[in-house]
Each structure stands twice: as structure tokens, then as C-alpha cells.
C-alpha positions as CSV (number, residue, x, y, z in Angstrom):
1,M,35.1,50.7,121.8
2,I,33.6,47.2,122.4
3,L,29.9,47.1,121.9
4,P,27.8,45.0,124.3
5,S,27.3,41.5,123.0
6,A,23.9,40.0,122.3
7,A,22.6,37.9,125.2
8,Y,22.9,34.3,123.8
9,C,20.3,32.9,126.2
10,T,17.3,34.0,128.2
11,I,16.6,33.6,131.9
12,A,14.1,30.8,130.9
13,Q,16.8,29.0,129.0
14,L,19.0,28.8,132.1
15,S,16.7,26.1,133.4
16,L,16.3,24.5,130.0
17,Y,20.0,24.0,129.5
18,G,21.8,24.4,132.8
19,I,19.8,24.2,136.1
20,R,16.4,23.3,137.6
21,A,14.2,26.4,137.7
22,E,13.6,25.9,141.4
23,A,17.3,26.3,142.1
24,I,17.3,29.8,140.8
25,A,13.8,30.8,141.6
26,N,14.9,33.1,144.5
27,V,17.7,34.8,142.6
28,D,17.0,38.4,141.5
29,P,16.3,38.4,137.7
30,S,18.8,41.3,137.3
31,I,21.5,39.1,138.7
32,L,20.6,36.3,136.4
33,Q,20.6,38.7,133.4
34,A,24.0,40.1,134.4
35,N,25.4,36.6,134.5
36,I,23.9,35.8,131.1
37,G,25.6,39.0,129.8
38,A,28.9,38.0,131.3
39,A,28.7,34.5,129.8
40,S,27.8,36.0,126.4
41,D,31.0,38.2,126.7
42,V,33.0,35.1,127.4
43,I,31.6,33.4,124.4
44,D,32.4,36.4,122.2
45,S,36.0,36.4,123.4
46,Y,36.4,32.9,121.8
47,L,34.3,33.6,118.7
48,R,36.0,36.9,117.9
49,S,39.0,35.1,116.4
50,R,36.9,33.4,113.8
51,F,33.7,35.4,113.3
52,T,32.7,39.0,112.7
53,L,30.7,40.1,115.7
54,P,28.0,40.7,116.5
55,L,26.4,37.5,115.6
56,L,23.2,37.9,113.6
57,A,21.9,34.4,114.5
58,W,23.0,31.4,116.5
59,G,21.8,27.9,117.3
60,S,21.1,26.0,120.4
61,D,24.7,25.1,120.7
62,I,25.7,28.7,121.5
63,T,22.5,29.1,123.7
64,G,23.4,26.0,125.7
65,A,27.0,27.0,126.2
66,C,25.8,30.5,127.4
67,A,23.4,28.9,129.9
68,K,26.0,26.5,131.2
69,I,28.6,29.3,131.7
70,A,26.0,31.6,133.3
71,V,24.7,28.9,135.7
72,Y,28.3,28.1,136.8
73,T,29.0,31.8,137.6
74,I,25.7,32.1,139.5
75,I,26.5,29.0,141.5
76,Q,30.0,30.3,142.3
77,A,28.4,33.5,143.7
78,R,26.1,31.4,145.9
79,G,29.1,29.3,147.0
80,F,30.3,26.3,145.1
81,N,30.2,23.0,147.1
82,S,32.3,20.2,145.5
83,A,30.6,17.7,147.9
84,R,27.3,18.5,146.3
85,A,26.8,16.3,143.2
86,S,24.7,18.9,141.4
87,D,27.5,21.5,141.8
88,E,30.0,19.0,140.3
89,Q,27.6,18.4,137.4
90,I,27.3,22.2,136.8
91,K,31.1,22.5,136.9
92,A,31.5,19.6,134.4
93,A,29.0,21.3,132.1
94,Y,30.9,24.6,132.4
95,D,34.2,22.9,131.6
96,E,32.7,21.2,128.6
97,A,31.3,24.5,127.3
98,I,34.7,26.2,127.7
99,H,36.5,23.3,126.0
100,W,34.1,23.5,123.1
101,L,34.7,27.3,122.8
102,V,38.5,26.7,122.8
103,D,38.0,24.2,120.0
104,I,36.0,26.8,118.1
105,S,38.7,29.4,118.6
106,N,41.3,26.8,117.3
107,S,39.1,25.9,114.3
108,K,38.5,22.4,115.6
109,A,34.8,22.9,116.0
110,T,32.3,25.2,114.1
111,P,29.2,26.5,115.9
112,N,25.9,27.1,114.2
113,V,26.1,30.8,113.7
114,E,25.6,33.6,111.2
115,D,28.1,36.4,111.8
116,S,27.9,39.9,110.5
117,A,30.6,39.6,107.9
118,P,29.5,40.8,104.5
119,A,28.8,37.9,102.1
120,S,31.7,37.2,99.8
121,F,32.4,35.0,96.8
122,P,36.0,34.1,95.8
123,G,37.2,36.0,92.7
124,Q,34.3,38.5,92.9
125,V,34.0,41.9,94.3
126,Q,30.8,43.6,95.5
127,G,28.6,44.3,92.5
128,G,29.5,41.1,90.7
129,G,32.8,42.3,89.1
130,T,36.0,40.3,89.1
131,V,39.3,41.0,90.7
132,Q,42.2,41.8,88.4
133,V,45.8,42.1,89.7
134,S,48.5,43.7,87.7
135,S,52.0,44.9,88.4
136,Y,54.6,47.1,86.6
137,Q,57.1,44.3,86.0
138,P,56.1,40.8,85.0
139,R,56.5,38.3,87.8
140,G,56.1,35.1,85.8
141,Y,52.6,34.2,87.0
142,T,49.8,33.4,84.6
143,S,46.1,33.1,84.8
144,Q,46.2,29.6,83.4
145,G,48.1,28.2,86.4
146,N,51.3,27.7,84.3
147,C,53.5,29.4,86.9
148,H,57.2,29.9,86.4
149,G,57.9,29.5,90.1
150,G,57.4,31.9,93.0
151,A,55.0,32.2,95.8
152,F,51.7,32.0,93.9
153,V,51.4,28.5,92.5
154,G,47.9,27.2,91.7
155,R,45.5,25.7,89.2
156,R,42.2,26.8,87.9
């Protein structure tokens, strides 16, 4: 079961990041909110490969991307007009947001987020203990990094 995502922007932020307030003044707020929800789902589809959802906090980078994606879908519903310069700017902003999300998914960009993954520290388990690995037969690996070959080669 997929839980509904957080809305990464508000109706007011649509005009802050994506479109003049007058351009959407006559659009039913429930339609605006539905498009924000859909845009948030799109963002989650890219973030899911790198972060544990739901996000606990996010920055204006995610908010701006959400607004740009939502505004584009709102304009598509109205009827996109490539002859209108403002529609082309909205499309360019949408393309930029999607490209950035692809970069996030491919680990080429990192958004300002706090995900819901539990905090972890290498070499420690919850409660402050340490991890100890053992096996029945010696494999030639040592804790000092003087490995005798094999897959686990490293230094401390």
C-alpha cells in the first residue's frame, strides 16, 4: 500500500515559484490542490530510489519543483498554447524540474531533504554497540586490514 505523499507546496506557493496569482485566480482551489498532490507524487517517484519516504522536511528546492510541475499540469488542463510565451516558460520550468529530479534519482544532485530513515552511524548498531561478524571457518580477513585476499579488502 502506498501512503499519500506530503504536499510539497501550498496553493500560495504556486504563484511564488511557478505562475502569477492572477493566472490561477479563477481555478477552483480543489483543482489546484489536486495538481499539487499529483506533482508531489511525481517527486516521490524520483526520490524513492534514494530516500526513505515520507520526507520529514524539505527545502525550497523541492517546493519550487513541486510548484513548477503542478503549474504545468494546471496549464495543460486549461490548454497549452506553444505560441504563448508564458506557456513556453512554464514548460521550460517543468522540464528543468523533471531534469533535476532525474539527476537526484541518478545521484547527480542532492536535494535539501530530511527523510524518515533511522539515523545510523557506520560500525554501530542502535543502542551504541558495535557490529561483530564471525563465521565457522576462517576466511583470511582480519580487523587490522591485513587481508589475505578475497572480496573484503580495506583499511582502518
